[in-house]
C-alpha positions as a Markdown table, in Angstrom:
| # | Residue | x | y | z |
|---|---|---|---|---|
| 1 | Met | -0.3 | -0.5 | 0.0 |
| 2 | Leu | 1.5 | 3.8 | -0.8 |
| 3 | Thr | 1.9 | 5.7 | 2.3 |
| 4 | Lys | 0.3 | 9.9 | 1.9 |
| 5 | Glu | 3.9 | 10.9 | 0.4 |
| 6 | Lys | 4.6 | 8.2 | -2.5 |
| 7 | Lys | 0.8 | 9.0 | -3.7 |
| 8 | Ser | 1.6 | 12.8 | -3.5 |
| 9 | Ala | 4.9 | 12.0 | -5.9 |
| 10 | Leu | 3.5 | 8.9 | -8.2 |
| 11 | Ile | 0.9 | 12.3 | -9.0 |
| 12 | Asp | 4.2 | 14.3 | -8.7 |
| 13 | Glu | 5.6 | 12.6 | -11.4 |
| 14 | Ile | 2.9 | 12.5 | -13.3 |
| 15 | Ser | 1.5 | 15.5 | -13.7 |
| 16 | Ser | 5.2 | 17.2 | -14.9 |
| 17 | Ala | 5.7 | 13.7 | -17.6 |
| 18 | Leu | 1.4 | 15.7 | -18.8 |
| 19 | Lys | 3.6 | 18.6 | -19.6 |
| 20 | Thr | 6.7 | 18.2 | -20.3 |
| 21 | Ser | 7.0 | 14.7 | -21.9 |
| 22 | Pro | 6.7 | 14.6 | -25.7 |
| 23 | Ile | 4.9 | 11.5 | -25.9 |
| 24 | Val | 2.5 | 10.0 | -23.0 |
| 25 | Val | 0.6 | 6.9 | -22.9 |
| 26 | Phe | -2.3 | 4.6 | -21.7 |
| 27 | Thr | -1.8 | 1.6 | -21.4 |
| 28 | Asp | -4.1 | -1.9 | -20.0 |
| 29 | Phe | -2.2 | -4.0 | -18.3 |
| 30 | Ser | -5.0 | -6.5 | -17.0 |
| 31 | Gly | -4.2 | -10.2 | -17.4 |
| 32 | Met | -0.2 | -9.1 | -17.6 |
| 33 | Pro | 2.0 | -11.7 | -15.5 |
| 34 | Val | 4.1 | -9.2 | -13.8 |
| 35 | Ala | 7.2 | -11.8 | -15.2 |
| 36 | Ala | 6.1 | -10.0 | -18.5 |
| 37 | Ser | 5.6 | -6.6 | -16.4 |
| 38 | Asn | 9.4 | -6.9 | -16.1 |
| 39 | Lys | 10.6 | -8.2 | -19.2 |
| 40 | Met | 9.4 | -5.1 | -20.5 |
| 41 | Arg | 10.5 | -2.9 | -18.3 |
| 42 | Met | 14.7 | -4.5 | -18.5 |
| 43 | Glu | 12.9 | -4.5 | -22.8 |
| 44 | Met | 12.4 | -0.3 | -22.0 |
| 45 | Tyr | 15.3 | 0.2 | -20.1 |
| 46 | Lys | 18.1 | -1.4 | -22.3 |
| 47 | Gln | 16.5 | 0.9 | -24.8 |
| 48 | Phe | 16.1 | 3.5 | -23.6 |
| 49 | Gly | 18.0 | 4.2 | -20.1 |
| 50 | Asp | 16.6 | 6.6 | -17.8 |
| 51 | Asn | 14.7 | 7.9 | -20.7 |
| 52 | Ala | 11.0 | 6.3 | -20.2 |
| 53 | Thr | 9.7 | 5.1 | -17.6 |
| 54 | Tyr | 6.5 | 2.8 | -17.7 |
| 55 | Arg | 4.1 | 4.1 | -14.2 |
| 56 | Val | 1.5 | 1.0 | -12.5 |
| 57 | Gly | -1.4 | 3.4 | -10.5 |
| 58 | Arg | -4.7 | 3.7 | -9.2 |
| 59 | Asn | -6.9 | 5.4 | -11.6 |
| 60 | Thr | -7.8 | 8.1 | -9.0 |
| 61 | Leu | -4.2 | 8.7 | -9.0 |
| 62 | Ile | -3.8 | 9.5 | -12.3 |
| 63 | Arg | -7.4 | 11.6 | -12.8 |
| 64 | Thr | -5.4 | 13.6 | -10.1 |
| 65 | Ala | -2.5 | 13.9 | -12.1 |
| 66 | Val | -4.6 | 14.9 | -15.5 |
| 67 | Lys | -6.2 | 18.3 | -13.2 |
| 68 | Lys | -3.3 | 18.5 | -11.7 |
| 69 | Ala | -1.1 | 19.3 | -14.9 |
| 70 | Glu | -4.2 | 20.9 | -15.3 |
| 71 | Leu | -6.0 | 19.7 | -18.1 |
| 72 | Ser | -9.4 | 17.9 | -18.4 |
| 73 | Val | -10.2 | 14.7 | -17.3 |
| 74 | Gln | -13.4 | 13.7 | -19.3 |
| 75 | Glu | -11.2 | 14.1 | -22.7 |
| 76 | Tyr | -9.2 | 11.3 | -20.7 |
| 77 | Ser | -11.5 | 9.5 | -18.7 |
| 78 | Ala | -11.9 | 6.9 | -21.7 |
| 79 | Leu | -8.3 | 6.4 | -21.4 |
| 80 | Ile | -8.0 | 5.8 | -17.3 |
| 81 | Asp | -10.4 | 3.1 | -16.8 |
| 82 | Gly | -9.4 | -0.5 | -15.9 |
| 83 | Ser | -6.0 | -1.2 | -14.8 |
| 84 | Thr | -3.9 | 1.9 | -16.7 |
| 85 | Gly | -0.5 | 1.9 | -16.5 |
| 86 | Val | 1.8 | 5.3 | -18.1 |
| 87 | Phe | 4.1 | 5.4 | -20.5 |
| 88 | Tyr | 6.6 | 8.7 | -20.6 |
| 89 | Ile | 9.2 | 9.5 | -21.9 |
| 90 | Asn | 11.8 | 13.4 | -22.3 |
| 91 | Asp | 12.5 | 15.4 | -24.6 |
| 92 | Ser | 15.8 | 12.7 | -26.0 |
| 93 | Val | 13.4 | 10.1 | -27.1 |
| 94 | Asp | 12.0 | 10.0 | -29.4 |
| 95 | Pro | 8.0 | 9.7 | -29.4 |
| 96 | Ile | 7.2 | 7.3 | -32.0 |
| 97 | Glu | 10.6 | 4.7 | -31.4 |
| 98 | Ala | 8.2 | 5.4 | -27.9 |
| 99 | Leu | 5.1 | 3.9 | -29.3 |
| 100 | Lys | 7.0 | 1.7 | -31.5 |
| 101 | Phe | 8.9 | -0.2 | -28.8 |
| 102 | Leu | 4.9 | -0.8 | -25.9 |
| 103 | Thr | 3.2 | -2.0 | -29.8 |
| 104 | Glu | 5.9 | -4.2 | -30.5 |
| 105 | Phe | 6.3 | -5.8 | -27.2 |
| 106 | Ala | 2.7 | -6.1 | -27.1 |
| 107 | Lys | 2.6 | -8.2 | -30.3 |
| 108 | Lys | 4.8 | -10.6 | -29.1 |
| 109 | Asn | 3.4 | -10.9 | -25.4 |
| 110 | Ser | -0.3 | -11.9 | -26.3 |
| 111 | Asn | -1.2 | -7.8 | -26.4 |
| 112 | Arg | -0.2 | -6.7 | -23.6 |
| 113 | Pro | 0.2 | -4.2 | -22.3 |
| 114 | Val | -3.1 | -3.2 | -24.4 |
| 115 | Val | -2.2 | 0.3 | -25.8 |
| 116 | Lys | -5.6 | 2.7 | -24.9 |
| 117 | Gly | -4.4 | 5.8 | -26.3 |
| 118 | Gly | -2.1 | 8.9 | -25.5 |
| 119 | Met | -1.2 | 12.0 | -25.8 |
| 120 | Leu | 1.6 | 12.8 | -27.8 |
| 121 | Glu | 2.4 | 16.5 | -28.5 |
| 122 | Gly | -0.6 | 17.5 | -26.6 |
| 123 | Val | -2.5 | 16.1 | -28.7 |
| 124 | Ile | -4.9 | 12.9 | -27.5 |
| 125 | Phe | -4.7 | 10.2 | -29.5 |
| 126 | Asp | -7.0 | 6.7 | -29.2 |
| 127 | Ala | -6.0 | 3.5 | -29.6 |
| 128 | Lys | -6.8 | 3.4 | -33.7 |
| 129 | Gln | -4.3 | 5.9 | -34.3 |
| 130 | Ala | -1.7 | 5.0 | -31.7 |
| 131 | Ala | -1.8 | 2.0 | -34.2 |
| 132 | Glu | -1.2 | 4.1 | -36.8 |
| 133 | Tyr | 1.7 | 6.4 | -35.3 |
| 134 | Ala | 3.3 | 3.2 | -34.8 |
| 135 | Lys | 4.2 | 2.8 | -38.3 |
| 136 | Leu | 4.9 | 5.8 | -38.9 |
| 137 | Pro | 9.2 | 5.9 | -39.5 |
| 138 | Ser | 10.9 | 7.2 | -36.7 |
| 139 | Lys | 12.8 | 10.7 | -36.4 |
| 140 | Gln | 16.3 | 8.9 | -37.6 |
| 141 | Gln | 14.6 | 7.6 | -40.5 |
| 142 | Leu | 13.6 | 10.3 | -41.7 |
| 143 | Ile | 16.2 | 11.8 | -41.4 |
| 144 | Ala | 18.4 | 9.0 | -43.8 |
| 145 | Met | 15.4 | 9.6 | -46.5 |
| 146 | Val | 15.9 | 12.6 | -46.7 |
| 147 | Leu | 19.7 | 13.0 | -47.0 |
| 148 | Gly | 19.3 | 9.6 | -49.5 |
| 149 | Ser | 16.7 | 12.3 | -50.9 |
| 150 | Leu | 19.4 | 15.3 | -51.1 |
| 151 | Asn | 22.0 | 13.0 | -52.5 |
| 152 | Ala | 20.2 | 11.3 | -55.2 |
| 153 | Pro | 20.5 | 14.8 | -57.6 |
| 154 | Ile | 24.3 | 15.1 | -56.7 |
| 155 | Ser | 25.1 | 11.9 | -57.5 |
| 156 | Gly | 23.3 | 11.9 | -60.5 |
| 157 | Leu | 25.2 | 15.0 | -61.8 |
| 158 | Val | 29.0 | 13.5 | -60.8 |
| 159 | Asn | 27.5 | 10.1 | -62.7 |
| 160 | Val | 26.6 | 12.2 | -65.9 |
| 161 | Met | 30.4 | 14.1 | -65.5 |
| 162 | Ala | 32.0 | 10.8 | -65.0 |
| 163 | Gly | 30.0 | 10.0 | -67.9 |
| 164 | Thr | 30.8 | 12.9 | -70.2 |
| 165 | Leu | 34.6 | 12.8 | -68.8 |
| 166 | Lys | 34.8 | 9.2 | -70.4 |
| 167 | Lys | 33.2 | 9.6 | -74.3 |
| 168 | Val | 36.1 | 12.3 | -74.5 |
| 169 | Leu | 38.9 | 9.6 | -73.0 |
| 170 | Tyr | 37.1 | 7.3 | -75.6 |
| 171 | Ala | 37.1 | 9.8 | -78.2 |
| 172 | Leu | 40.5 | 11.0 | -77.7 |
| 173 | Asn | 41.9 | 7.5 | -77.0 |
| 174 | Ala | 40.3 | 6.6 | -81.0 |
| 175 | Val | 41.6 | 9.9 | -82.6 |
| 176 | Lys | 45.2 | 8.2 | -81.0 |
| 177 | Glu | 45.0 | 4.3 | -82.2 |
| 178 | Gln | 44.1 | 6.0 | -85.4 |
| 179 | Lys | 47.5 | 8.5 | -85.4 |
| 180 | Glu | 49.9 | 4.7 | -84.4 |
| 181 | Lys | 47.8 | 3.1 | -87.4 |
| 182 | Ala | 48.4 | 5.8 | -89.8 |
| 183 | Glu | 52.4 | 6.2 | -89.2 |
């Protein structure tokens, strides 16, 4: 049982996350064995270190944290129902990467925890939108795509220039061979 101080600390922590985290995901962990929960936390720590957190709390405490963050409890009421876990990250982690982690872990573990929805950059999303967001490329993948598309025209120009130089070289070699035959 949580003491008053621990409850207050949990409320403050979740409230702060709702204000500052780029993504906060609400999950239903019912039916999830303790071993699976521990495994998820270990994998989360391996991938994100101390930059990601998963907390489980009573819904009344989570609602209080939402109120303390000066957000509408009604907007979050569908997300704060049943057995609720709260997953959030700090600014150094890509939010889509974090959401992908949760959805991929759930796929490997009998669809537990179930993503109910959450908040991405201040916008509330539901479970269906979470599944769509998880399909998006991560920030690193997007950067690689942009750099690749920027690099393509330059590579094409280099190939055209090299091809033109090769043609000139072949023509000079042909003239040289003709002159050698004439001599």
